[in-house]
Residue, then its C-alpha position, 0 to 999 in steps of 0.5 A: m582802382i589800378h588798371i591792369s594792361w596785359g601783354f601776351i607772350g604767345c597767342g596759340e590755341v589756349t588764348e583763343l577761347k579758354s583765357g584770352p577773352a577773359f582778360n577783357a571781361v574783368e573790370g579794370s583790365h584789358v589786353e594792350a599787346v601780343y607777341s609771337r615770333n611769327a609776325d603774321k600770326a601776331r598781326d592776325y591775332a591782334e586784328r581779330h581780337h582788337i588789340k592795339k599792338w603786336y610784337t615779334d620781340a618779347l623783350q620789347l613787349i615786356n619793356d612797353p611802358q603801357i604794359n604792367a602785367i604779362y601773360i605767358a602762353t608759350p610751351p613750358s620750356s620757355h616759361a622760366t625765361y619769360a617769367i624771369m625776364a618779366m619779374k626782373a622788369g618789375k611786371p607781375v606774371y600769369v603763366e600757363k600750366p605747368l609752371a615750367a618744364s622741370y622742377e628745377d626751372c620752377a625753383r628758379i622762378n620762385r627764387v626770382s619772385e622772392q628776390t624781386g617781390i614780384p608775384c607770379f601766378v599759374a593757370y591752374y584754373r580748375r581750382y576756381l571752377p564751380y565743378f571742382q569747388k563742388v567736389k572740394d565741398i563734398i570732400k571737406n563737409g564729411t559726407i564720405g567721411t575720412i578719406t582712405n584712398v585716391q585713385v586717378r585713371f586716365s586713358v585715351p586713344p592716340r591722336d592722328l598727329d601722334h603718328y607724325d615725326g620730325q618737325h611735324r610732331p606736336w610740341r607736347l610730344q617733345p620732352d625738351i619743349a614740353g618737359g615730357g609727353y602728354f603726361y606733362d601736359l594733362a597730369p598737371h591739372q589732376l595733380d594740382l586738384l588733388q593737392e588742393y584737396f588733400g595737401v602736398i604730395t611728399r612721396a611719389h614713384g612711377y613706372v614709365a613705358n613707351r608701349a606703342h612706339l609712336y614717338d620717343a616720349e613716354d605713353t604709359i605711366s603707373a604711379c603711387f604717391c602719398f600726401e603729407n597727411g599720410l593719405p595714399g594714392s595711385g594713378s594710371w595714365c595711358f595715351v595710346g589705349h583702345q577707344s573701349a578703354k577711354e577713361d577720365r576719372i578720379d575716385v575718392i574713397g572714404v569710410k562713409g562713401s565714395l566720390s567720382f569725378s572727371v577732370y576733362n570731360y566734366d561728367p556728372i559728379q557721382l556721390i555714393t553713400s549708404e543713402g544711395i547714388t547721387n549724380i551732380t551736374v555743375p555748369n562752368p562759365s563760358y570762358v573757363q579761365l575767367p574765375i582765376i583771371k578775375s582772382v589774379i587781377e583783383d590780387l594785383q589791384g589789391i582788393g583780393v588774394c589769388t592763392c594759385t601762385c608759383v610756390s603753390a604750383t611747384p609741387v606739381n612739377w616735383v611730383m611729375d619729375r619724381i614719377l618720370g624719374k627726372l629727380 
């Protein structure tokens, strides 16, 4: 069995609980080194997680002969640069979502992956979680019949950090780093799941506004879209709503019933048919990225196939860029 020795580029919040521990939990895999521009941060992360090496130069980590795969957990604006560096060095990549800060950067990553023959996987881990696989099973087994419409509704109040400006503003609210505002950070999982269930979205249009003027990025979005099979859908996102309007919900409407689920809260899946209302609770693993990381590692070891590739992830960026008017 091929042993996968990972190098982490980035060691922020997502690597602490969602992803980092999972790399050591899978047979034939371990974390060899970590990189951060901040030496203290890199050293602290390495010491706390018992990682042998740490770097403040990303290229040195990529070129480390003991490392044969790279995990990129930096803000989206640097994803393409690091992914392309790694693939040109002959090392497979697992990159956090979204794949990049723009559709154009996604296309660049895809070209290099094709040219080098080196795979690039993307952390749309919700595809692999039992909760969302249950949703997929219900949709595919015909319980609610032919699907006629899909609706996304998401609203949250502003966070305290949203009132900060200048260098203290969260990177997720800086479009040059994040690709957009919170929409570019939170909508990817929603849009990826919908395309996993219903196929690629081929048409999308959005109306974008900044209603609260807390920051420069958009804070309110309404969109309509259409899947390749002709299924229409719509979405509404508000990141400055009142607490009373807080919502995390996707409705799937069929000719025999309807299905509702959340993407971030993991509320019980609600199934409504002529037989009544059923609420379904599905637990998830402690490390939510464990199932997809296991799939990536097995793919690299030649004993499995991970379908969450850069090619399959790119339509998410296309849809977001269409909605935001970037394309």
